[in-house]
N, C-alpha and C positions, 0 to 999 in steps of 0.2 A: 110719572118721572119725578113729579118735583117736596112728593113724599122720598124713596128713597135719594135724590141729593139732599135732601136733611139728612138721614140718616148717614148718607156717608159725609157728607160735613160733618157733624159730633162723630163721627166714626174718627177720621183725620185728624180732630182736634182732640179729642182723648187722645191717641197717641202719640203729637206734642206734647201732653200736656204727662204721659207718665215717660218719657224722655227725658223728660226737665228732672221728676224724680228721679230716675237714676241717675242720675250728672248730682245728683245733691250726696244720696246715700252713697256708702258703703255698709261693705262687710264687714262682724262682729264677735270676733271668741274672744273670749275671757279665761284667763283659768281662773279660783276667783275660790283663794281659798283663809278659813279667819280661823279667832281661837275666838274663846267664850270656853263657856261652864255651863256645865251643871252638879244643883246641889255641892256646886266650891268644891266638883271635880274639876282641873280642867281637860278641853275637849279642841279638837282638834278634829274644824269642820273641809269637807276637800270639794270645791263644788265647779263648777261649769256655765258659761251665757254664750251663749248662741243668736244674737241678734243684728239690728241696724244700727245709722250713726246717721245719721239729718244735720248735714253739714259742721259747725262747730257748736251747734245747739245740744242736740240730743243724742239718747242712744235708746233702743229699745229691745227686746226679744224675752226668750226662756231662759227660766235656768233650771242646774237641778239640783242638789244641797244631800248631801248625806254624815256622820261624824265618822273617824273610821275606824276606832274603837267600841263594845260595847265599855254600858260605864256602871259600874255596882254600886247606886244607894244601898245604905243601914233603914229601917226604922224600927219605927215598936209597936208591935200594929196591936191595933184599941182591937179585937177581937182577943186576943189571948194573953196582951201586956207581954210578950217574949218580941227580942230581936230578929228580923230578920232582911232573907235584903235581895231587892228586882235586881237586875243586868237591865240594862234601856241601850235600844240599839236609836237612832231615828232619824230622818229623810224625808226629806221636804221640796217640790217639783215647784216653779214657784216665776210669776212674771214680771221681770224689775223691768226699771227707767231711770237710765243713769240727765242728770241737770244738771250740763258743763258749764261750768262757773266763770274758769281762766282757763283759754286753751293757747298754748306757742307751739312751735315744731318742737320743743324739750318738754315741756311742762305743760299737765294742765287738771285740774281739783276739780267734783265732784259734791255733791252729792247722787245718791243711792237709796234704793230705795228695793226690796225686792217680798210683792206678796204673796202666798207660796200654799200648800193646803199638802198634806204630810201625815203619816202614822206610826206616832211613835211608840217600839215594841217594848214595852213593861216581861217581861218572865222574871215569877216567884221558884228559887228551888230553895226544897227545902232535904237535908242528906245528899248532896247533887242530883236529886230527885223533883224535874221538872214539876211543877204541881201546878203552875195557872201561868197563860199566855195569852195577855192580852197583846194586839193595836187600837186605838185612841185616834180617831180623826183629828184635826188639828190648826185652824189658819193662822197662821205666819206672819210677820208682818217684819222688818227688817229697814231697817236706818241710820246709814252711818255715812259719812266726810272723806271724803281718800283725795290723795293725792297720787299722782304718777308720771315719774322722771324715763326718759326714754332714750338712755345709754348708746344705741345704735339702730337703725332704722328696722333692725327686727327684734330686740330685745331691752325691755324696763324693768323699774323697779317701782311698785310702787306701799303705800303707807296710811291706813287712815283707824278711825273707832266709830263704834253706833252702839244701839242695839239691839238688845233680838224681843222682839214681845209679841203672847197668844194675842188675841183676837176670840176664843171660846175659849172653854176651861171651865176649872169651878179651882179655888183658889192656890189646894197644892201640886191642878200643874203649874199654876201659871209657876207661880214659890216654884218651880221647880227651870222651871226653862224660860221662864225672863232671865233676862242677861246684858252684862258690859261683850262686848263683839272690839278686836285686834284684830288690825290687815296691817301685814305682816306679806309679798309675795309681789313672787318670778314674773312678771306679765311677757309674751313673744304675742310679737303685732304680726296675724301669716299674711296680712294684704301686703306685706314686705316684700316675698315669696310670687307671687304671680306677680304683682304689680308691671314684673322683670320681662 
């Protein structure tokens, strides 16, 4: 009987604790578009994030990003000495955390970090024929400072800047993918649709 009573008390306290956490957490969804570059070519990275916000302290969850248009880069081949081209596609999935520095009803400032795994795809063509198609696994880290302004209860604007760098890969890959990122985004606050 004592074991049953102890089990019941633990079960009840964990239920109360989980109810407290639910009150302090809320669902979060973000479109996460960024401008950047690959070897001097401007790119638009389209991304989404989904997760939870805990009080006004932090947001965390998962995200996915990819470049909208492939990038063509020219280089001189070490083997042939000729000018060749690669077409690069790039995607990655990530875990993210936003540290909220300041927040009121309309305005917030935060620092965000995304740590992701992705595979850029390099396609080399000679005379419009694919001669190699290589995918390379990479670990990507992005850190940025951002500000959001809530225009209405369901829509807002955001802006920020940061840096993307690789945690693995050779120096050529780092030269290709390490670059500043710039954020200008339209924000939709889905919680406003569910709270009514």
